[in-house]
C-alpha positions in Angstrom: 139.3 87.3 105.4 139.2 89.7 102.5 135.4 89.3 102.1 134.9 90.1 105.8 136.9 93.3 105.5 135.0 94.3 102.4 131.7 93.7 104.3 132.9 95.9 107.2 133.9 98.6 104.8 130.5 98.5 103.1 128.7 98.7 106.5 130.9 101.7 107.6 130.3 103.5 104.3 126.5 103.0 104.5 126.6 104.2 108.1 128.4 107.4 106.9 125.9 108.0 104.1 122.8 107.4 106.4 124.2 109.7 109.0 124.7 112.5 106.4 121.0 112.5 105.6 120.0 112.0 109.2 122.1 115.1 110.1 120.1 117.1 107.6 116.9 115.9 109.3 117.8 116.1 113.0 120.5 118.7 113.5 118.1 121.7 112.7 115.8 120.4 115.5 118.6 120.0 118.0 120.1 123.5 117.2 116.8 125.4 117.4 115.2 123.6 120.3 112.2 122.6 118.2 110.4 119.5 119.1 110.6 116.5 116.8 106.9 115.9 117.2 105.5 115.3 113.7 101.9 115.4 112.7 98.8 115.5 114.8 98.7 111.8 115.5 102.2 111.8 117.0 101.3 114.4 119.6 97.8 113.3 120.4 98.1 109.5 120.0 101.6 108.1 120.0 103.1 110.2 122.7 100.3 109.6 125.2 99.9 105.9 124.3 103.7 105.5 124.9 103.1 107.0 128.3 100.4 104.5 128.9 102.8 101.7 128.0 105.3 103.1 130.4 102.7 103.0 133.2 101.5 99.5 132.4 105.1 98.2 132.3 105.9 99.9 135.6 102.8 98.4 137.2 103.8 95.0 135.8 107.3 95.3 137.2 106.1 96.5 140.6 103.1 94.3 141.2 103.5 91.4 138.8 100.1 92.3 137.2 100.1 91.3 133.6 99.4 94.2 131.2 95.9 93.2 130.2 93.5 96.0 131.2 94.1 99.8 131.2 91.9 101.9 133.5 93.2 105.2 132.1 92.5 104.5 128.4 89.2 106.4 128.1 86.7 104.6 130.4 88.9 101.4 130.3 90.3 99.3 127.5 91.7 95.9 126.7 95.4 97.1 126.6 96.8 93.7 125.6 94.6 93.2 122.5 94.2 96.8 121.4 97.0 99.0 122.7 99.8 96.6 122.0 98.9 97.3 118.4 101.0 100.4 118.8 103.8 98.9 120.9 105.1 95.7 119.4 108.5 96.7 118.1 111.9 96.4 119.8 112.4 100.2 119.8 109.8 101.0 122.4 110.5 98.8 125.4 114.0 99.9 126.4 112.9 103.5 126.4 109.6 102.8 128.2 111.8 101.7 131.2 113.5 105.1 131.4 112.3 108.5 132.5 113.2 110.3 129.3 110.7 112.7 127.9 109.0 111.6 124.7 110.4 114.4 122.7 113.9 112.9 123.3 112.7 109.3 122.8 111.0 109.9 119.5 114.1 111.7 118.1 116.4 108.9 119.1 114.0 106.2 117.9 113.4 107.8 114.5 117.2 108.1 114.0 117.6 104.4 114.9 114.8 103.5 112.5 116.4 105.2 109.6 119.6 103.3 110.3 117.7 100.1 110.6 115.9 100.6 107.3 119.2 101.1 105.6 121.0 98.1 107.1 118.0 95.8 106.6 118.0 96.7 102.9 121.7 96.2 102.8 121.1 92.6 104.0 118.5 92.2 101.3 120.9 93.4 98.6 123.6 91.2 100.0 121.4 88.1 99.8 121.1 88.8 96.1 124.8 89.3 95.7 124.9 92.8 94.4 128.1 94.9 94.4 129.0 97.4 97.0 127.8 100.4 94.9 124.4 98.8 94.3 124.0 97.9 97.9 124.8 101.4 99.1 122.7 103.1 96.6 119.6 100.9 97.1 119.9 101.0 100.9 120.1 104.8 100.9 117.2 105.1 98.6 115.0 102.8 100.6 115.9 104.4 103.9 114.8 107.9 102.7 112.2 107.0 100.1 109.0 109.0 100.2 107.1 106.2 102.0 109.7 105.8 104.7 110.1 109.6 105.2 106.3 109.8 105.6 105.8 106.7 107.8 108.3 108.0 110.3 105.6 110.4 111.4 103.6 107.3 112.5 106.1 105.4 114.8 104.2 102.1 115.0 104.0 102.0 111.2 107.7 102.9 110.8 108.8 100.1 113.1 107.2 97.7 110.7 108.3 99.1 107.4 112.0 99.4 108.3 112.2 95.6 108.8 110.4 94.8 105.6 113.5 94.0 103.5 114.3 91.1 105.9 111.0 89.5 105.1 111.5 89.7 101.4 115.1 88.6 101.9 113.6 85.5 103.5 111.5 84.8 100.4 114.6 85.3 98.2 116.6 82.9 100.3 113.9 80.3 100.0 113.6 80.7 96.2 117.3 80.6 95.6 118.5 78.1 98.3 115.3 76.6 99.8 116.2 78.1 103.2 113.1 78.5 105.3 114.3 79.8 108.7 114.5 83.5 108.0 111.2 83.6 106.3 109.4 81.9 109.2 111.0 84.1 111.8 110.1 87.2 109.8 106.5 86.1 109.4 106.4 85.6 113.2 108.1 88.9 113.9 106.1 91.1 111.5 102.8 89.5 112.6 103.6 90.4 116.2 105.0 93.8 115.2 101.9 95.0 113.3 99.3 92.5 112.1 97.4 95.4 110.5 100.2 96.1 108.0 101.3 92.5 107.6 97.9 91.6 106.3 98.4 93.6 103.2 102.1 92.5 102.9 100.9 88.9 103.0 98.6 89.5 100.0 101.3 91.4 98.2 103.7 88.4 98.8 101.8 86.4 96.2 102.8 89.0 93.5 106.3 89.3 94.8 106.9 85.6 94.8 105.7 85.2 91.2 107.9 88.1 90.1 110.9 86.9 92.0 110.6 83.3 90.8 110.4 84.4 87.2 113.5 86.6 87.6 115.4 83.7 89.1 114.4 80.9 86.8 112.7 82.5 83.8 110.0 79.8 83.9 107.0 79.0 86.0 108.0 75.3 86.2 108.0 74.1 89.8 106.8 77.4 91.1 103.4 76.3 92.4 104.7 73.3 94.3 107.4 75.5 95.9 104.8 78.2 96.7 102.6 75.8 98.6 105.6 74.7 100.7 106.2 78.4 101.5 102.6 78.8 102.5 103.2 76.0 105.0 106.1 78.0 106.4 104.0 81.1 106.5 101.4 79.2 108.6 104.0 78.1 111.0 105.2 81.7 111.5 101.6 82.8 112.0 101.0 80.1 114.5 104.1 81.2 116.5 102.6 84.7 116.8 99.3 83.4 118.1 99.6 84.4 121.7 99.7 88.1 120.5 97.8 88.1 117.2 94.8 85.9 118.0 93.5 88.2 120.8 94.3 91.2 118.6 92.4 89.8 115.7 89.3 88.9 117.8 89.4 92.4 119.2 89.8 94.3 115.9 87.0 92.3 114.2 84.5 93.7 116.7 85.7 97.3 116.1 83.4 99.5 114.1 86.1 100.5 111.6 86.2 97.0 110.1 83.5 96.7 107.5 83.4 100.5 106.8 84.7 99.7 103.4 83.9 101.3 100.1 82.0 99.0 97.7 82.4 101.3 94.8 84.5 100.9 91.6 85.5 104.5 91.3 86.7 107.2 93.7 84.5 110.3 93.9 87.6 112.5 93.4 90.0 112.7 90.6 92.9 113.1 93.0 93.7 109.4 93.7 94.2 108.7 90.1 96.3 111.8 89.4 98.4 111.3 92.6 99.0 107.7 91.7 100.1 108.5 88.2 102.6 111.1 89.5 103.6 109.3 92.6 106.7 107.7 91.1 108.0 111.0 89.9 107.0 113.3 92.8 108.6 113.3 96.3 105.1 113.5 97.9 106.5 113.3 101.5 107.5 117.0 101.4 104.1 118.1 99.9 101.3 116.1 101.6 101.8 117.3 105.2 102.9 120.9 104.6 99.6 122.4 105.9 99.4 124.5 102.7 97.0 124.5 99.8 99.4 122.4 97.8 99.1 119.7 100.4 95.4 119.3 99.6 96.4 118.1 96.1 98.4 115.2 97.5 96.5 114.2 100.7 92.8 114.1 101.4 90.2 112.2 103.4 87.8 109.6 102.2 84.2 109.6 103.4 85.3 107.1 106.1 88.1 109.4 107.3 91.0 107.5 105.8 93.8 109.8 104.8 94.8 109.0 101.2 98.3 109.9 99.9 100.6 108.2 97.4 104.3 107.8 98.5 106.1 105.9 95.8 109.0 108.2 95.0 112.4 106.5 95.5 114.7 109.1 94.1 115.3 110.1 90.4 116.8 106.6 89.8 113.4 105.0 90.4 111.6 107.5 88.3 114.0 106.8 85.4 114.8 103.1 85.8 111.3 101.5 86.5 110.0 102.3 83.0 113.0 100.3 81.6 111.1 97.1 82.8 107.8 98.2 81.3 109.0 99.3 77.9 111.9 98.7 75.5 114.7 96.1 75.6 114.6 95.5 79.3 110.9 94.8 79.3 109.8 92.0 81.7 106.5 90.4 81.4 106.3 89.7 85.1 107.2 93.3 86.0 104.6 94.7 83.6 101.9 92.3 84.9 102.9 93.2 88.5 102.5 96.9 87.9 99.2 96.5 86.1 97.8 94.4 89.0 99.2 96.9 91.6 97.6 99.8 89.7 94.2 98.1 89.5 94.1 97.3 93.2 95.2 100.8 94.1 92.7 102.6 91.9 89.6 100.5 92.4 88.2 101.4 95.8 86.7 98.0 96.7 90.0 96.3 96.0 91.9 99.0 98.0 89.5 98.4 100.8 90.3 94.7 100.7 94.1 95.5 101.0 93.2 97.6 104.0 91.6 94.8 105.9 88.2 95.3 104.4 88.1 98.7 106.0 88.0 102.1 104.3 90.2 102.4 101.2 93.8 103.4 101.9 97.2 103.7 100.1 99.1 102.5 103.2 99.7 99.1 101.7 101.8 100.9 99.0 104.7 100.5 101.4 105.3 97.1 99.9 105.1 98.6 96.4 107.7 101.2 97.4 110.1 98.5 98.4 109.2 96.5 95.2 110.1 99.4 92.9 113.5 99.9 94.6 114.2 96.2 94.5 113.2 96.2 90.9 115.9 98.7 89.8 118.8 97.0 91.6 120.0 95.1 88.5 120.1 98.3 86.5 122.1 100.1 89.2 124.4 97.1 89.1 124.8 97.3 85.3 123.2 100.6 84.0 122.8 99.3 80.4 119.8 101.5 79.8 117.6 101.6 76.7 118.4 105.1 75.7 115.2 105.6 73.8 113.1 104.6 76.8 115.4 106.7 79.1 114.8 109.9 77.1 111.1 109.4 77.1 111.1 108.7 80.8 113.3 111.7 81.5 110.9 113.9 79.4 107.8 112.4 81.2 109.3 112.9 84.7 110.4 116.4 83.9 106.9 117.3 82.7 105.4 115.8 85.8 107.7 117.8 88.1 107.4 121.0 86.0 103.7 121.0 85.3 102.1 118.0 87.1 101.1 119.9 90.3 99.5 122.7 88.2 97.5 120.1 86.1 96.3 118.4 89.3 95.2 121.7 90.7 93.3 122.6 87.6 91.6 119.1 87.5 90.6 119.5 91.1 89.2 123.0 90.5 91.9 124.8 92.6 93.2 128.3 91.6 96.9 128.2 90.7 97.5 131.4 92.7 96.8 129.4 95.9 99.8 127.0 95.3 102.3 129.3 93.6 104.2 130.1 96.8 105.0 126.4 97.3 105.5 125.4 93.7 109.2 125.6 94.1 109.1 122.4 96.1 108.4 120.3 93.0 110.8 122.3 90.8 113.8 121.9 93.0 114.0 118.2 92.2 114.4 118.9 88.5 118.2 119.5 88.5 119.0 116.2 90.2 116.5 114.4 87.8 118.3 116.0 84.8 121.8 115.2 86.1 120.8 111.6 86.9 119.3 111.2 83.5 122.5 112.5 81.8 124.7 110.3 83.9 122.6 107.2 82.9 122.5 108.2 79.3 126.3 108.7 79.1 127.0 105.9 81.6 128.9 108.1 84.0 128.0 105.9 87.0 130.4 107.5 89.4 128.3 110.6 89.9 125.1 108.7 90.6 125.6 108.1 94.3 126.6 111.7 95.1 123.7 113.1 93.2 121.2 110.8 94.8 122.7 111.6 98.2 122.2 115.3 97.6 118.7 114.7 96.3 117.7 112.7 99.4 119.1 115.3 101.7 117.1 118.0 99.9 113.8 116.0 100.1 114.4 114.9 103.6 115.0 118.5 104.8 111.8 119.8 103.2 109.9 116.8 104.5 110.8 117.6 108.1 112.3 120.9 109.4 111.7 122.6 106.0 107.9 122.0 106.5 106.1 124.7 108.5 103.9 122.0 110.0 106.8 120.3 111.6 109.1 123.0 113.0 106.8 125.3 115.0 106.6 123.5 118.3 109.1 124.3 121.0 110.6 121.3 122.8 110.3 123.0 126.2 106.7 123.8 125.7 105.9 120.3 124.5 107.6 118.8 127.5 105.6 121.1 129.8 102.3 119.8 128.4 103.2 116.5 129.9 103.3 118.0 133.4 100.2 120.3 133.4 98.8 118.3 136.3 102.2 117.5 137.8 103.9 114.2 137.9 102.1 110.9 137.3 99.7 110.1 140.1 100.3 113.4 141.9 96.9 114.9 141.2 95.0 111.7 142.4 97.0 111.8 145.6 96.1 115.5 146.1 92.4 114.6 145.7 92.7 111.8 148.2 94.1 114.2 150.8 90.9 116.2 151.1 88.7 113.3 150.0 89.9 110.1 151.6 86.8 108.2 150.5 88.0 108.4 146.9 90.5 105.6 147.7 87.5 103.3 148.0 85.6 104.8 145.0 85.8 104.7 141.3 86.4 108.4 140.5 86.6 109.8 137.0 87.7 113.4 136.3 86.6 115.8 133.7 89.5 117.9 132.4 88.6 120.8 130.1 90.4 120.0 126.9 90.9 123.7 125.9 91.1 125.5 129.2 93.5 123.0 130.9 95.0 121.0 128.0 95.2 124.0 125.6 93.5 121.9 122.9 96.7 120.1 122.3 95.4 116.5 122.9 92.5 114.5 124.0 94.8 111.9 125.5 96.7 113.8 128.1 95.0 111.8 130.8 97.3 108.9 129.9 100.3 111.0 131.0 98.9 111.2 134.5 97.4 107.7 134.6 94.1 109.5 135.1 90.6 108.1 134.7 89.3 110.7 132.4 86.6 111.3 129.8 88.6 112.0 126.7 90.4 109.8 124.1 91.7 109.6 120.6 91.6 105.9 120.2 91.4 104.0 116.9 91.2 100.7 118.7 88.7 101.6 121.4 86.6 99.0 123.2 83.7 98.0 120.9 81.0 98.5 123.6 81.8 102.2 123.5 79.7 102.3 120.3 76.7 101.9 122.6 77.8 105.0 124.5 77.3 107.0 121.3 73.7 105.8 121.2 73.0 107.7 124.4 74.1 111.1 123.0 76.6 111.0 120.1 76.9 114.7 119.9 78.2 115.0 123.4 80.3 111.8 123.4 82.0 111.6 120.1 84.5 114.4 119.2 85.8 115.3 115.7 86.3 111.7 114.5 84.3 108.5 115.1 87.2 107.2 117.2 87.7 110.3 119.3 85.7 110.9 122.5 85.0 113.7 124.9 82.1 113.2 127.2 80.4 116.6 127.9 76.9 115.5 128.8 76.4 115.9 132.6 74.0 112.9 132.8 76.5 110.6 131.1 79.3 112.0 133.3 77.3 110.9 136.3 76.5 107.5 134.8 80.3 106.8 134.4 81.2 107.9 138.0 82.6 111.4 137.3 83.2 113.2 140.6 85.5 116.1 139.9 86.2 118.7 137.1 89.3 120.7 136.6 88.7 123.8 134.5 90.3 127.2 133.7 87.2 129.2 134.6 83.7 128.6 136.1 81.9 128.8 132.7 83.7 125.5 131.7 82.1 123.5 134.6 80.1 120.7 133.0 78.0 119.4 135.9 74.4 120.2 136.4 74.9 120.5 140.2 78.5 121.6 141.0 80.3 122.8 144.1 83.6 124.6 144.1 86.2 122.8 146.2 89.5 124.5 145.8 92.2 125.4 143.3 94.7 123.1 141.9 97.8 124.6 140.2 95.8 127.8 139.8 92.8 126.1 138.3 89.4 125.7 140.0 88.3 122.2 140.9 84.5 121.5 141.2 82.7 118.4 142.6 79.7 116.8 140.9 77.0 116.8 143.6 75.1 114.1 141.7 78.1 111.7 141.8 77.5 108.2 143.1 80.2 105.5 143.5 80.7 103.0 140.7 77.0 102.4 139.8 73.6 101.6 141.1 70.6 99.2 140.8 67.6 99.9 138.6 63.9 99.2 138.8 62.8 100.5 135.4 63.9 99.5 131.9 63.5 100.6 128.3 65.2 99.6 125.0 67.4 101.6 122.7 64.6 101.6 120.2 62.4 103.6 122.6 65.2 105.9 123.7 66.5 109.1 122.1 69.4 111.4 123.1 67.0 114.0 124.5 66.2 111.5 127.3 69.7 111.5 129.0 68.0 112.7 132.2 66.5 109.2 132.5 69.8 107.5 132.7 69.8 107.9 136.5 66.6 106.0 136.9 66.0 103.9 133.8 68.1 101.1 132.4 68.7 101.2 128.7 69.1 97.8 127.0 69.2 96.1 123.6 65.9 94.7 122.5 67.3 91.1 122.5 68.2 91.4 126.2 65.0 93.1 127.3 62.9 90.2 128.6 65.9 88.5 130.3 67.0 91.6 132.1 63.5 92.7 133.0 63.0 89.5 134.9 66.1 90.3 137.0 65.0 93.7 138.1 64.0 94.3 141.7 61.9 97.0 143.4 64.8 98.6 145.3 66.9 101.4 143.8 70.3 101.6 145.5 72.4 104.6 144.4 76.1 104.0 144.7 78.3 101.0 145.9 79.6 101.0 149.4 83.2 100.5 148.1 84.8 100.0 144.7 88.5 99.6 143.8 89.9 99.2 140.3 93.1 97.3 140.5 95.0 96.2 137.4 93.1 93.4 135.7 90.5 93.3 138.5 87.9 95.4 140.2 86.5 94.8 143.7 83.1 96.2 144.8 80.5 95.8 147.5 76.8 96.6 147.4 74.2 95.5 150.0 70.6 94.9 148.9 67.4 93.9 150.7 66.2 91.9 147.7 67.6 90.5 144.4 68.0 93.0 141.7 70.1 94.3 138.8 73.1 96.6 139.2 75.1 98.5 136.6 78.8 99.3 137.1 80.8 102.0 135.3 83.1 99.6 133.6 82.9 99.1 129.8 81.4 95.7 129.0 83.8 93.3 127.4 83.7 89.5 126.7 87.0 89.3 128.6 85.4 90.3 131.9 84.5 87.4 134.3 82.4 88.6 137.2 81.6 86.8 140.4 79.2 87.7 143.1 80.0 86.1 146.5 82.3 83.6 144.6 79.6 82.6 142.1 80.1 83.6 138.4 77.3 85.6 137.0 76.3 86.5 133.4 77.2 90.0 132.3 75.2 92.3 130.1 76.1 95.3 128.0 73.6 98.0 129.1 73.2 101.8 129.4 75.9 102.8 126.9 77.9 99.6 126.9 78.5 99.3 130.7 78.5 96.1 132.7 75.2 95.0 134.1 74.9 92.0 136.5 72.2 90.4 138.7 72.7 90.9 142.5 71.3 88.9 145.4 69.7 90.0 148.7 72.3 90.8 151.3 75.9 91.8 150.9 77.3 91.3 147.4 81.0 90.9 147.2 81.7 91.5 143.5 85.0 90.6 141.8 85.7 91.3 138.2 88.7 89.6 136.5 89.8 90.5 133.0 91.5 88.1 130.6 91.9 88.9 126.9 89.6 86.9 124.7 91.5 84.4 122.7 94.6 84.4 124.9 94.5 80.7 125.7 93.9 79.7 122.1 96.7 82.0 121.1 99.1 80.4 123.6 98.3 76.9 122.2 98.9 78.2 118.7 102.3 79.7 119.7 103.3 76.4 121.4 102.3 74.4 118.3 103.9 76.8 115.9 107.2 76.9 117.8 107.3 73.1 118.0 106.6 73.0 114.2 109.4 75.5 113.5 111.9 73.5 115.6 110.9 70.2 114.0 111.2 71.7 110.5 114.7 73.1 111.3 115.7 69.7 112.6 114.4 67.9 109.5 116.1 70.3 107.2 119.4 69.9 109.1 119.2 66.1 108.9 118.4 66.2 105.1 121.4 68.5 104.5 123.7 66.3 106.5 122.6 63.2 104.5 123.3 65.0 101.2 126.9 65.5 102.3 
């Protein structure tokens, strides 16, 4: 009974401590009416993708249509295999079923994630039987470490990281007591939650397992046999996640971002090396996203557009305690080797690429390292028997880094010190807590450690969020208004249908001027209105969209390889764009346009070259013979890959039919009708995907990726009733894997239970 009461007190104390720091973060936003919309991605990607999730779930609830295909995600996208990448955590779904604005949702979600991070680490510390003081201190540091403060700006990353301690707790339970259940369940959960991040965590697990085994047994005896058994448990957990992960893996492997890795051994800039060396001592979260010159010293882009920043800081305790395991009397061989391996992987681009899924180099995988450093210092928090010689040198080094490190990085990068002087106080304000922490450790005055660390975390958290000019300028009312520029969801489409009833039997896309109408705030606002638009910020876009860039990359791709804004009028016509909403006539994109009326004070124009859903072709050429100056040919000439040329040419007829008689996109299906006098070849304005199965008059036909990655099919003489049905590639195989994995998990738990009963 006593232990239960102590546990409750610990939980309540941690809740109080977490809420103190959370109050520092959130109360300023609530009092001033500022929007808790952090970073460009949160506004342009996460908010609008969340609205797409809300739409998909509502359609699923109303019609029973499984959430496989999204018609409003750019020209169309495999929602299940790509967009669920952003929505696989338990925080999203309860809110997606409400009508709350995203500005409220993200505030509540982020608060809950901070609490989750703290309590998950509390469980990890409890598994390892630490005292209350150690549990509280470690949990607080983890919840508000630089990595966690930073990753909260990317909700789908944060939802993964906050649960990470439970995964490592599962490993510890296996090492100490051979209990497998938690580990298997966390493998399953984290794979489903974010396979992208769990890939690097899986690799890091090898290092953690060796380190943790050595700490537990001080010998390598029996480790490898035990490790292979744990690998078997890992495979069971992976198999259980198959119904989600297999389709996702197949999809991402076809994405152009995979394989865009750096094969070099050194970075072109000195910044990654200097940032990594100072990352343990510098609270980078309040520097890297400030939008000032000082931010450029701690965050930059690789040539493949990957933002690199080092977030290893975990309070002054980490800065001063980690060196104890690398030098002096507390030196551990496994800790030293681990840090050497981690540093080599981080600082050699080709290895960093491997940790990033063989994509561009990134330091995102350092989230595992951030946890590892905090876990490493728990024994010293428990019994702060510090090597005073190492402590003094660590304190001196950390003080120098905070006092002069930023200036030295600026000089090495060729920046003038005068450009960063106004923000230099940000690194200096952490000096007092560092010195007090160092003194407390030196003289073993442990009672002051928790209050000092709490104050330090409050300070860093405030400057990371509301204290940053990049994150406190947006008014909540204005942000909420941007979600209703075109009215409530579906209202604009109904308004169009009132004066254009034929649009109900047509595929109609709309050009919305990104600056005149959307104020340049996002390329994804079409998701708010469930609108089939021409813009997207989409890092998991349908792979066939790469062919669209071949038609005219300059007028298809926007500021990044995964951002799109079609402004070429010929391509607009190709993808069934009928209307444009602009702020003024000069923004009308169509070659032949007619003014229709005003909508919410904005003129609406019709594309006079519009035709419904697609057409048949009689002429053909390959991408090899095509160049972007020829977009005028798209209305009459079929553009194909050389490998398909002969096969498609044989299917062409002599009749050119412009527009389908009817076409209706509906959930995971589309229905269309076209009548021809002879057999021919038709192109439909739907992105080609292996998941599409298309029938003509009930007979399945082969589909081709043509004219910018659209679906091309053969048609017959007479009336062609065309039905397209989408099923994610790999879904069936994933279901079998989930069934097998779940059966394996149940069987393993039964066997373990029987063996334990026999031992009794």
